C-alpha positions, 0 to 999 in steps of 0.5 A, a space after each residue: 526135305 531133299 535139297 537135290 537140285 541145288 540152286 546156284 547162288 543160294 545158301 544151304 539151309 539144313 534139314 536138321 535143326 542146328 540145335 539138334 546137331 551132335 558130332 560124336 567122334 568129331 574133332 578128336 586130335 591126332 595122337 601126339 608124337 612120342 619119343 623113340 623109346 615110347 615114354 612121355 614126360 613122367 615122374 618129377 621135374 628135372 632141370 636142363 642140366 640133366 646128366 649127359 650120356 656116356 657118348 656125349 661125355 666122350 665126345 666132349 672130352 675128345 674136343 667134339 661138340 657137346 650134345 644138348 639134353 632136354 628136360 621132361 618139361 621142355 620135351 613135353 612142351 615140344 610135343 604139345 606144340 606139335 599136337 596143337 599145330 593146325 592141319 588141313 582139317 582146321 583151315 575152313 573160312 571164318 567169315 563169308 566171302 566178300 561181296 560187291 558194294 551193296 550186294 549180299 555175299 553169296 556162297 555154296 554148300 562147300 564154302 565152309 569146308 576145310 581143305 581136307 574136308 573137300 579132298 575127302 568129299 571129292 574122293 567120295 562123291 566126285 564133286 569138286 569145289 570152286 572158290 565160293 564152295 559151289 560144287 563143280 565137275 572135273 572141268 570146273 563147271 558148276 553143276 547140280 549136286 546130288 550130295 548137297 545134303 552131306 556136303 552142306 551138313 558138314 559145312 554147316 557144322 564147320 561154320 557153327 563150330 559143332 565140328 572141329 579138327 579132323 573128321 573121324 570114321 565115327 563122325 561120318 557114320 553118325 552123319 549118314 545115320 542122322 541124314 537117313 533118319 531125317 528121310 534124306 537120300 544118301 548114297 552109302 557108297 559115299 560113306 564107304 569111300 569117305 572111310 577109305 580116304 580116312 583109312 589111307 590118310 591114317 596109314 600114311 601118318 597124315 594128321 
């Protein structure tokens, strides 16, 4: 069932049963940073008193500051900490927006998107989002959105936890295939622009 002509103030109801949602390729964390020599922590453990380099010895003997060394355990911990640091893919809301007393909360199809999701979808579809996730034009006016099915499905999978971490090209291709298989109208140019966005983000080293 197409949901074009999104009714302002309503909550998106997906056409794909949530139990059937699979998000292959989604949530794959970016590769951990590696030391300059390309090696990670390997071999047996060493303590923090590992031998200094010749350069460090000469600086210390000359009265200069000593150069601290890191054991593989410490270095591995720092790399793991870097890898697990939240990114703009991970900042989607965890609860509905507040509502006035006695009223039910209202939000749009894009409310549960992360900031990186929104940036990608704006590049792909041209729609922007207000603070409640309602699709808007470039002037901030709420508009009917032809991309509600794509936006809403990503938002649903963020809200339910089926989609975590960075969106990948495989996830986007799978999403468009799923929607097409359900008879949804999807513009393949949105997919092409999404993939371009993901490529450019990877090329600039953004997590």
